[in-house]
GUMI-381240 format. One record per atom (N, C-alpha, C): x, y, z. Coordinates in steps of 0.2 Angstrom, whole numbers, plus 5000, padded with zeros to 4 digits. Each point is the difference from the previous one (the first is absolute). Layout:
N
XYZ...
END
This chain:
502
520050024957499149995000499849944999499549985004500049935000499350014997500149944994499250034996499649925000499450024998499449945002499749994996499649944999499550004997499450025000499850015005499650065002500050045007499850085000500050015007499350025001499750005005499250035002500250055005499850074999500050045004499350005005499849985005499549995005499849915001500150015008500149935002499050005000499550014999499250005001499849924996499549995000499749964995500350004995500150034995500150004993500749975000500450045004500850005001500149915002499649995005500249935002500049954997499450004995499749974999500549984991500150064998500750024996500549965001500450005005500549985004500049915001499949995002499649925001500049974994499650034993500049964997500749994996500250085002500550004992500749965003500249995009500449975002499849934999499249964999500049954999500249974993500150054997500250004989500749995002500250015004500950014998500250055000499750054999500350064999500350065006500350014999500650065007499450075000499750015007499550035001500350055006500050064998499950055006499350025003499950015007499350025002500350065006499750064996500350075005499350015005500250035004499450025004500350045005499650085002500050055002499849985009499749965000499950015008499949895002499549984999499949935002499649974995500149914999499649984995499450005003499349994995499449985001499750065000500350064997499650054997499350035004499750044995499550045003499249945005500049944996499749955001500149985006500749985002500049985007500050035006500350074999500250025003499350095003499850024994499550045002499249994997500049944995499549984997499549935001500249974997499549945001499949965005500849985000499949965008499950035005500450075003499550025006499750025000499550034994499150025001499749935000500349954998499549935002499849985006500949995002499950005008499450065004500250045001499650055002499249985001499949984989499150004999499949945006500649955000499849945004499750015005500550035004499950025006499250065003499850044995499650035000499349974998500149944995499549955000499849975007500449985002500049945008499650055004500350095001499550025004499350014999499749994993499650024997499549945002500349944999499749945002499749985006500550065005499849995007499350065003500450044996499250055002499549984996500049964997499549984997499849915000500350005006500049925002499349995000499550035004499249995005499749964993499950044993499649994996500249914998500649995002500049914998499950005009499849995003499849985006500549995006500550035000500649975004500050115004500249975007499950075002500750005001500550075000500750035003499950055003500350005006500050085003500850015002500050064999500650005003500550014997499950014992500449994995500350064998501050004998500250095000500349954995500350084996500750024997500450005002500549945001500950045001500150014992500150074998500350034995500649984999500649995006500649994999500249934998499449965002500249904996499750014996499550034997499950024993500750024996500150035003500750044995500349945000500349985005500449945002499849944995499349974998499849974995500250014992500050065000500250044996500849994996500250015004500849995000500449934998499749955003500149945000499749954995499650034998499950004992500549984996500250095000500550034995500749965003500149995005500549965002500249934997499449985001499949904998500250024994499750044995500050004991500850014999500150075003500849994997500449965002500149975006500349925002500049974997499449974996500149954997499850024991499750044999500150034993500550054997500150055004500250054997500850035005500349945003500550015002500650014995500350055000500450024996500849924999500249975007500249934996499849944998499350024999499949944997500050024993500250064997499850024994501149974997500250025005500950014999499749954998499949955005500249924999499849964992499650044997499949974993500450054997500650025001500450024995499850094999499650035003499650084999500550055004500550034996500450065003499450065003499850005007499650055003500450045004499650064999500550065001499750045003500150045007499350065001500450064997499650055000500350064999499950044993499850065001499950054993500350004996499950024993500250004995499650024992500550024998499850024992500549994994499550004995500549974994500450064997500549974998500650044998500049984991499849964997499850004994499249954999499949984994499649955000500149925001500850005000500649935003500249995008499950065001500350025008499750035007499949965004499750025007500350015003500250075006500250025005499749995006500449965003499449995010500850015004499450045004500350025007500049955004500449925000499949945004500050025009499550015003499850015005500449975006500049914997500449975003500949995001500149984995500650014998500450095000499650055004500250054997500650034996499949984994500150034995499649994992500250034994499850014996500149964996499349964997500249954996499750024993500349994994499849994994499649944996499650024998499649924998499750004991500449974996500050024996499649924996499649994996499549974999499650014991499949934997499850004995499150055000499749975004499350005002499850045007499850045000499850055008499249974999499750015005499249985003500050065005499750075001499850015003499250015004500249995006499449965002499950055008500050045002500350095007499349985001499349994998499350005003499850074999499550015006499850095000500150025008499650055002500150035007499150035000499850005004499550075004500050044997499450044995500150054998499750035007500250075001499850035003499950114997499349985001499750084998500250035003500150074997500250075002499550035004499650005004499850035006500350045005499850055001500350025006499850005004501049995006499949985008500049934999500049974994499949915000500949995002500250014994500849985002500450045004500050055004500150025006499949975006499349975000499750015006500149905001500149974994500349925001499149954998500249954998499649964998500249934999499449975001500249934999499749974993500649944997499649994994500249934999500049974996500049934999500549955000500750045000500649995004500150015007499950065004500250005007499449985003499449994998499549995006500149935002500749974998499949925003500449995008500250085000500550035006499750045006499150015000499749995006500049965006500050035004500249955007499250035004499650064996499349995004499650034998499349964999499550014998499650064997500050034998499850064995499250015004499750035004499650025002499350034994500450044997499550044994500350004994500049974994500549984994499550044994500550044997499850054992500349934996499649994996500449944994500050054992500550024998499750064994500249954993499649974998499949964993499549945002499649984998499649954998500149944995500850014998500049924996500249935003500249954999500149965002500650015008500550024998500250025007499750045007499850054998499450055004499349945003499849964995499449985003500149945004500649964999500349945003500150035009500650055000500250015006499650035003499450064996499550025006499449935001500049984997499549945003500349965007500750004999500649985003499950025008500350094999500250005006499150035005499750004996498950025003500249925003500049954997499649935002500549985008500750034999500450025007500050045005499550054998499750035006500050074999500250054994500450054997499250034997499850055000499550054998500250034994499849984993500350004994499750044996500150064997499850034994500450004993499749984994500349994994499750074998500350034996500250044994500149984994499650024995500149984993499950054995500250024997500250064997499649994993499849944997499549964994499450005003499549984997499350005002499749945001500749945000499949955005500649975002499749945005500849965002500249944995500649995000500349954998499750004991500250094998499950004991500249984996500649945000499949964994499849945001499549985004499449945000499350014996499749964998499450024997499650055006499550034996499750045004499649985005499749934997499549965006500549995006500649994999500349955005500150065007500450084997499950035002499750035007499150004995499350035004500149945006500149944998500049955005500449985006500550054998500549995006500050065005499750044996500050085003499549995005499249965000499749985003500249945006500449964997500249935008500450055004500450044998500850055002499450035008499550044994499850065005499349965005499949945000499749965004500449985004500649985001500450005005500250055005499850064997500250065003500650034999500149994993500750054999499750064996500250055002499950064995500350024994499450004996500650014993499850064995500250024999499850094996500349994992499549974999500250004992499950094998500450034990499950065002500650055002500349995005500250025005500950015000500250035003500850034999500350035005500549985002500450035006500450074998500150055003499950054998500750065004500049975006500450055004500149945006500649985001500149985009500450055005499649995007500550055004500449955004500350015001500449965006500150015006499649985005500350025007500249965005500449964997500849995002500550004997500450075003500750034996500749935001499649954999500849965004500349974991500249994997500450004995499649944995499950014993499849974997500349915000499549954997500149954999499849974994500150034993499849994993500649934997500450025004500349944997500049925001499949944996500049955003500449965004500550035002500449955006499850055006499750075002500050025004499249995006500349975005499149985003499450054998499449985000499750055002499549985007499750075002499849995006499350055001499649995003499350035001500550075001499250064996499950075001499650045000500050044999499150034998500050064996499649994996500150044992499350035000499850064999499550034997500149984993499450004997499949984992499550044998499950034991499750034999500049964994499150015000499849954992499650044997500149984992499550034995499449974998499449965004499549964996499450024998500349954992499450034995499950105000500650035001499850065000499950035008500049985004499650005006500750025005500350045004500550005005499849965005500649965003500049975007500650005003500249995006500349985005500049985004500549945003500049945006500649995003500049995004500649965003500049955003500849964997500249935002500749975002500249965000500650005005500749954994499449994992500449984996500050004994500450034997499749984992500549954995499349974996500449944997499950024991500550004995500150034997500149964994499549954997500049974996499750024992500250024995499950054997500349994993500349934999500249984994500649995001500549984994500749975001500250064994500949995003500350034993500749965000500150014993500849955000500650035003500349955002500749995002500550034993500250054995500349994997500650065000500150035005500350065001500949975002500450034998500549995003500349964996499949944994500149964996500450014996500250074997500250014994499850004995499449995001499549974992500150064992499850065004500050044993500749994999500549995003500650024995500349934997499549944999500249954997499550004995499350055000499749984996499449965001499949995005499349965003499350045001499850024997499250024999499950005006499750045004499650005007499450054998499449985002499550035000499450025008499750065000500049985009499349965000500049944998499849945002500549955003500450014996500749945001500450004992500549975002500449984994499549964994500150014993499750014995500449904997499649974997500149954999499649984997500349974992499549954997499849965002499649974993499649925003500449945004500750024996500549955003500250015006499850055002500450045008500850044998500150004993500650045002499950075000500650055003500050055000500250024992499850085000500450024994500949994999500349975004500449954999500349955000500049954996499749934997500449955006500550025002500349935004499650035008499650075002499850005005499249985002499949985003499649975001499550025007499250015003499950035004499149925001500050025007499549975003499650015006499549995002499750015004499750075003499850045006499750075000500550044997500550025000500350034996499850014993499749964995499850024995499350015000499749995006499350055000499349974997500149934998499349984998499949975002500049935006499549985004500450015008500050035004500449995006499849955005500149944998499949955003500549955001500249975003500449955003500049944996499349974997500249954997500150054992499550024999500250054993500950004999500250035005501050005001500149944998500049945004500349944997499849964993499150024999499949974991500650044994500250075003500450064997500649954997500349995007500649975001500149934995499649965001500149944997499850014992499950054998499950044994500650014998500350045001500750015001500449964999500049935005500549964999499849944995499650024999499949954990500150074996499950044999500250044996500950014999500350015006500849994999500449974999499549955002500549914999500049954998499550034996499749944993499850004996500049984994499950024994499550024998499950064997499450034997499650045008499550054999500050055005499049984998499850035007499450005000499650065003499450034998499950065002499649985005499850045008499749975004499350024998499749935004499350014999499550025008499850065000499550015004499449995002499849984995499449994999499449965005500549955006499549995005500650025007499950045001500250035005499850015009499949945002499750035007500150055004499650005005500350035007499350005005500150015005499850015007500150035006499550035003500150065004499749975008500549995003499949945005499550025007499650054998499650025005499449975002499750005004499249925001499450035002499649974991500249964998500850014994500349964997500550024995499550034995500650024995499850024993500449994996499749974994500749974996499750014991500550004999499750034991500549974995499649974994500549984996499750034992500250034997499650044993499750055001499850034994499350054999499450005004500250095003499349995003499350024993499549995004499350004996500150054993500350095003499950024996500650014993500549965005500749994995499649954995499949955002499849974995499450024993499350015003499550044995500550054997500550045002500350054996500649964995500249945002500449964992499649944999499349975002499649964995499450015000499850055000499350025000499449995006499649944997499749975004500349955004500149975005500249955004499349995005500349925002499549975005500250015008499750025004500250025006499749935004500349935006499850025005500050005007499650015003500249995008499649945006500550005004499849955007499750045006499950015003500250015006500349955005500450035007500349945005499549975001499450055003499549945004499549954995500350014996499649924996500649965000500650005003500549965001499949955007500149964998499649955009500450015005500750004998500849995005500150075003499850054995499950085004499549995004499449974998499350015007500349965004500449945000499949965006500750035005500450044997500650045003499750075002499450044998499750065003500650054996500049974993500650074998499849994992499250024998499650034995500250074997500550045002500050064998500449994993499850024995500350004992499649984995500649984995499449964995500650024994499849954994500549994996499750034994500450044993499850024996500649994994499649954993500349984995499850064995500450024995499850024994500549964995499649954994499949974996499550024993500449984993499950034994499249955001499850034995499449985000500049934994499849964999499949954996500249935002500850025003500749955001500250005008499650065002500349995010500550014999500450034999500849994999499950065004500549985007500150085006500450024997499850085003500150044998500550055005499649995007500350015006499549985005500550015008499549965005500250055004499549985005500150085006499649965004500449985008499749975005500150035006499450005005500250035005499749945006500449975003500049945005500549975005500049975003500549975004500649974997500549984999500449984995500050024991499850045003499950034991500749994995500450005004500650004998500149934999499949965002500249934997499449984995499250025002499649974993500350024992500250065003500250064994500149964994500649935002500749974996499649954994499349985001499749974996499750034996499950075001499950054993500450004998500650025001500650014997500349974995500149915002500149954998499450014994499550005001499549994995500150084993500250065002500150044996500549994996500449995003500849984997500049944996499849955000499749964994499550004997499750035001499150034995499649965003499949965005499549965004499650025000499349994996499450055000499549985007499450035003499750015004499849915000499649984994499749945001500649925002500450044998500549915002500250025008500150085002499950015009499349955003499650014996499449965003500149935001500249984993500149925002500349995004500450015004500850005004499249985005500449945006499750005007500550025003499450055004500750035008499549975005500650005004500049995008499350015002499649985003499550015007500250015004499850055008499850064998500850025000500150074994500450025000499950064998500750065000499650075000500250014989500349965000500349974992499349984996499550005002499349964999499850054996500050055002499850084995500450024994500449954997500149974996499549994995500149935003499349984997499550004999499750075005499550014998499750064997500750034999499850074994500149974993500449924999500349984995499249984995499749975007499349994999499550034998500150085000499650054999500149994992500549984997499950024993499749944998499949935002499749994997499150025000499850025007499350045000500050064997500750044998499550074998500550034994500349954999500550024993500050024994500150034997499550044994500049934996500549944998500149944993499549985005499749995006499549945005499350034997500150055001499450054999499650014993500649994995499950004995499749954995500349955003500049914997499050005004499950035005499449975005499650024995500150104999499650004996499749974994500549974994499849974995499549925000500649975006499549955002499449995003499850065003499550025000499350014995500250064995499550004994500149954996500749955001499749964994499649935002500150005008499349955003499450035002499950074997499550034999499649984996500550014993499649974994499849934999500649955002500049925000499150005003499950045006499149975005499750034994500050064997499450024995500049954995500649984996499949954993499749945004500249975005499649955004499250025000500050055002499450015002499449984992500350044997499849994994499849944997500549974999500149914998499249975004500150025005499549955004499350024996
END
């Protein structure tokens, strides 16, 4: 049995960061992956979705070219070439960054195959490349096996087949009519992308608003924008039944190639029954952790429905086994997984240990305009801090947005009264995922709004919205208003005294 300092189960974002860091520290490292390196982000999430979103944005620019004085005739979407663009982006990243040989050259033992724990100190894997069983002993283990699409139990859905965030990238033809189940980030991003490429899109959301993890004002604004584009969005709606009129084999598995079909679907919309026909169904109803088959129960690793249970040091209930990424169910983002991986490196290989700090975790939904958030919503801030200051700026007041004709959006900042400490930022605008980082640094380092307002921001940029909203603290903040009130009162008394002396 080979002994390692660290063995990582899962070659996604967290696993790759851990493997590289461990190898560079001179530790013997093994990385076990059942399919291919890169994880959900490269093959089903971040990379392909951003690639198709770019293609969709270009299509939308062409459609709206007339408002910029440019005539475009005869433009059409070649869906096969769009998907080839998606695949080329994935292949380029795999070749340059996630190629197994790159990691093997660092001294990492990369093993492809399924496996399970035999004990807290050993992991048995069916090595697919070597066609043999390997037993890996290790001082420390990290589980980073990610997550997969959660599929609701809807009559007819499983037998009829459906799309999800993993198999959708094998589509060869553009659907003419697509039903999207779920209006979270995945449903909104892909729904908007396929609409812009020429598909009629209907999005159903069981809760009463889209993007339910965002501030309600953000959800309301994006609902308006998406409907203005022509996307049908049905809040307080659920899919009740699916009837498949094409009896060919199902394709629920990620590796089977989906194709266009014909469905009748029954919906419940706020208590009202409704039916419609579509030729494709995309399920975007959340994620579930990949914990099955690892033998975790047998070795004492506690698993909850949301994922593997870890403490603030990212240790499981077995002290030498850690976990990171989607499989622990905290923040299902690639950047959060990498952040957790770096924390584990610190806690395993360096003296002492640190609790992970989630106080400034940003995220972005890459629809158009983008939606970015860091920190608390206004309601959350009021629940925790009582009275707070709220500052907002509309994107139409930002000169760069006006110049580019991209004025849909706004920024909303929630801050403490008196000091202007930033508690939450909610941003809807082009490049929101880039602009948000100035606020992330400010929140992480305790930089108040007044200091952001004193920084020089390049003009004209979308980032100037940071300066504008920070400037609102000077005009509208509780501290400033109070000081003005005192000065006004004091000045009035002095004037009265002067008048008496005269």
